[in-house]
C-alpha positions in Angstrom: -0.1 -0.3 0.3 1.0 3.9 -0.1 0.0 7.2 0.3 0.9 9.2 -2.2 -0.6 12.7 -1.4 3.0 13.1 0.4 6.0 12.0 -0.9 9.7 11.4 -0.3 10.5 13.2 -3.4 11.0 17.3 -3.3 8.0 19.3 -2.0 6.7 22.5 -3.7 8.5 24.6 -1.1 11.8 22.9 -1.5 11.4 22.9 -5.3 10.4 26.9 -5.4 13.6 27.6 -2.7 15.9 25.6 -5.1 15.3 26.6 -7.9 15.4 30.4 -6.7 18.6 29.8 -5.1 19.9 27.8 -8.4 19.1 31.1 -10.6 19.8 33.4 -7.5 16.4 35.2 -8.0 15.7 38.1 -5.4 14.6 36.8 -2.0 10.8 37.5 -1.6 8.0 36.6 0.7 5.2 35.0 -1.4 1.8 33.8 -0.1 1.1 30.3 -2.6 -2.2 28.9 -3.8 -2.1 25.4 -4.6 -4.0 22.4 -5.2 -2.6 18.0 -5.2 -3.9 15.0 -7.2 -3.4 11.6 -6.0 -4.6 8.4 -4.5 -5.1 7.9 -0.5 -5.7 4.1 1.0 -9.5 3.4 1.5 -11.8 0.6 1.8 -14.0 -0.2 -0.8 -17.3 -1.1 1.1 -20.1 0.6 2.6 -19.4 -0.4 5.9 -15.5 -0.8 7.8 -14.4 -4.1 7.5 -10.9 -5.3 8.2 -11.8 -8.2 6.0 -11.3 -6.7 2.8 -8.3 -5.4 0.9 -7.5 -1.8 0.8 -7.9 0.0 -2.2 -6.8 3.3 -3.8 -9.2 6.5 -4.1 -8.5 9.7 -6.0 -8.5 12.9 -4.0 -7.8 16.7 -4.5 -6.0 18.7 -1.7 -6.2 22.5 -2.2 -4.1 24.5 0.2 -2.8 28.1 0.9 0.9 28.6 2.2 2.9 31.6 3.2 6.7 31.6 2.6 8.7 34.3 4.2 12.2 35.2 2.4 13.9 34.1 5.6 13.3 30.8 4.9 9.7 30.2 7.5 6.5 29.4 6.1 3.7 28.0 7.1 0.4 26.4 5.7 -2.6 24.6 5.3 -3.9 21.5 3.6 -7.6 20.0 2.8 -8.0 16.9 1.3 -11.2 15.4 -0.9 -12.1 12.0 -1.4 -13.8 10.9 -4.9 -16.3 8.3 -4.9 -16.4 8.4 -0.7 -18.7 6.6 0.9 -18.8 9.0 3.9 -17.5 12.9 4.4 -15.2 13.4 1.7 -13.2 16.0 2.8 -11.5 13.5 5.3 -8.1 15.3 6.5 -7.0 19.0 7.3 -2.9 19.4 7.4 -1.3 22.0 9.6 2.2 22.8 8.6 4.8 24.8 9.7 8.6 24.4 8.9 12.0 25.9 7.7 14.3 25.6 4.7 18.1 27.2 4.8 19.1 27.7 0.8 21.5 30.4 1.4 24.5 28.4 1.1 25.1 26.7 -2.8 26.6 23.7 -1.4 23.9 21.9 1.0 20.2 22.2 1.5 18.1 21.3 4.5 15.0 22.1 6.4 12.9 21.1 9.2 9.2 21.0 9.4 6.4 20.3 11.9 2.9 18.8 10.4 -0.5 18.4 12.5 -3.1 16.4 11.1 -6.7 16.8 11.9 -8.9 13.6 10.7 -12.5 13.3 10.3 -14.8 10.2 11.7 -14.6 8.8 7.7 -15.3 5.1 7.4 -13.7 5.4 4.2 -9.8 5.9 5.5 -8.2 3.4 7.5 -7.8 5.1 11.5 -4.3 5.7 12.1 -3.1 7.3 15.6 -0.7 9.0 14.3 -1.5 12.9 14.1 2.1 14.7 14.5 4.9 14.7 12.2 8.5 15.7 12.6 10.3 15.8 9.3 14.0 16.9 8.7 16.3 16.6 5.4 19.7 17.4 3.6 21.2 17.6 0.7 24.9 18.3 -0.4 24.6 19.9 -3.5 28.3 20.8 -4.7 28.7 17.6 -6.5 27.0 16.6 -9.5 24.9 13.8 -8.0 23.5 15.0 -4.8 23.6 12.8 -1.9 20.8 13.4 0.8 19.3 12.2 3.9 15.5 12.4 5.1 14.6 11.5 8.9 10.8 11.0 9.9 9.4 10.8 13.3 5.2 10.5 13.2 3.5 10.0 16.8 0.3 10.4 18.4 -2.9 8.6 19.9 -6.2 7.4 18.4 -8.9 7.0 21.3 -12.3 4.4 20.7 -14.9 4.4 23.1 -17.4 1.4 23.6 -19.8 0.3 26.2 -18.1 0.5 29.7 -14.6 0.2 27.8 -12.3 3.0 26.3 -9.2 1.7 23.8 -6.7 3.8 23.6 -3.9 3.3 20.9 -0.5 5.0 20.8 1.9 4.6 17.7 4.9 6.0 16.6 7.2 5.7 13.4 10.4 6.6 12.7 11.8 6.4 8.9 15.1 6.9 7.4 15.7 7.7 3.6 18.8 8.1 1.6 18.8 9.4 -1.7 20.9 10.4 -4.7 19.9 13.0 -7.1 20.6 15.5 -9.9 18.5 18.6 -10.7 18.3 19.5 -14.8 17.5 23.3 -15.6 16.6 24.4 -19.0 15.6 28.3 -19.4 13.6 29.3 -21.9 11.5 26.4 -23.2 8.8 27.5 -24.2 8.8 31.2 -23.8 11.4 33.6 -22.3 9.7 33.8 -19.0 9.5 29.8 -18.2 11.8 27.3 -16.7 11.7 23.8 -16.2 13.6 21.9 -13.4 14.1 18.0 -13.9 15.2 16.0 -11.0 15.3 12.4 -11.0 16.2 10.7 -8.0 16.5 7.0 -6.5 15.4 6.6 -2.8 16.3 3.9 -0.1 13.9 3.8 2.7 14.1 2.3 6.1 12.1 2.7 9.0 8.8 1.0 11.1 5.1 0.6 9.5 3.1 0.6 12.7 -0.4 2.3 10.6 -1.4 3.7 8.0 0.0 7.6 7.8 0.7 10.4 5.9 4.1 11.0 7.0 6.6 12.6 4.3 9.1 9.6 4.2 6.6 7.3 4.0 5.1 6.7 0.6 4.6 2.6 0.7 2.3 2.0 4.0 1.9 -1.3 5.5 0.0 -1.7 8.9 1.6 -4.1 11.4 -0.5 -6.4 13.3 1.7 -6.6 16.2 -0.1 -4.5 19.1 0.9 -5.0 22.4 -1.5 -4.3 25.3 0.8 -2.8 27.9 -2.2 -1.2 30.6 -5.6 -3.0 31.2 -8.1 -1.6 33.8 -11.3 -4.2 33.7 -14.4 -2.0 32.5 -12.4 1.5 31.9 -9.6 1.5 29.9 -7.6 -0.5 27.8 -3.9 0.9 26.3 -2.1 -0.8 22.9 1.7 0.3 21.5 2.7 -0.8 18.6 6.3 -3.1 18.3 7.5 -3.4 14.6 11.1 -3.7 13.5 12.9 -0.9 12.0 13.8 -2.5 8.3 14.4 -1.8 4.6 11.3 -1.2 3.6 11.2 -0.1 0.1 13.7 1.3 -3.0 12.4 3.8 -5.5 13.0 6.0 -8.5 11.1 9.3 -8.5 11.1 11.7 -11.4 9.9 15.3 -10.7 9.5 17.8 -13.3 8.6 21.4 -12.2 7.8 23.8 -14.7 7.5 27.5 -13.9 6.2 30.1 -16.3 6.0 33.7 -14.3 3.8 32.8 -11.4 2.5 29.3 -11.8 4.0 26.1 -11.0 3.1 22.7 -12.5 4.6 19.8 -10.7 4.2 15.6 -11.8 6.1 13.4 -10.1 6.2 9.8 -11.2 7.7 7.0 -9.0 8.0 3.3 -9.5 9.0 1.5 -6.3 9.9 -2.2 -5.3 8.6 -2.5 -1.6 10.8 -5.0 0.7 8.3 -5.9 3.5 4.2 -6.5 3.8 2.0 -8.1 1.4 2.8 -6.7 -1.8 6.4 -7.3 -3.0 6.0 -6.6 -6.9 7.1 -3.5 -8.3 4.6 -1.1 -8.5 4.0 2.6 -9.6 1.7 6.1 -9.4 1.5 9.3 -10.3 1.0 12.5 -8.4 0.5 16.1 -9.8 0.6 20.0 -8.1 -0.6 23.2 -9.4 0.1 26.6 -7.3 0.0 29.8 -8.3 2.1 32.2 -5.9 1.4 36.3 -4.9 
């Protein structure tokens, strides 16, 4: 399984800041209005049925972000699921972070995201509602090596008759990457620029729950849950305990087309998972369009 609306590849903010840095454009603060497209794991039946396989349903994601010229940024995103069986607006994301692009030899950044989920029978529940993500790329060589670290945590409570079940979860992931950006000026007009970035990424980490972590596209929920506390008639607490291991390797092609204030950014990924039920080579496509003010 996979969550393609957050990818291990470059974010829109990183693409824009990298392009500004490479072309030595004047630093400025911007408001960016965007919309994304992708797929999200969902149940295929009208009721939540854990015996049925998870399918992928298409979504669109409008977003509004503010990028300060110092490198700090904040934004909000919403997700609308097509062919939903319950509430189509199933998720809201609140993100704040910092990107450092002033050094021509390296690129780095850190961000925090809080996820708000609606009570929808379409999307598998997850206790992970917080994420801390950091990345570093060394840009002096022709082939740029990079690493990403991603930690997600949270809890989810289900209340029944005289019982409250609390699921506490966390996932930690590490990505090693190799990439090279190709920049082409004046492709179709004197005002446009194309940034093409192929990359190879190797992912290691845990996979306890379906989650939206930036560093983990290939999500497999682990059945390993350990009951850690029990109070008869009151509360049950569970924790996850899956292993940290190799998860997948992928080849990702990112294309970003800039013309004036408009940016079009499609992406295509082919990956090979090492764990979970799916062992074959798989692929997916995502796209994003944004306009900056």
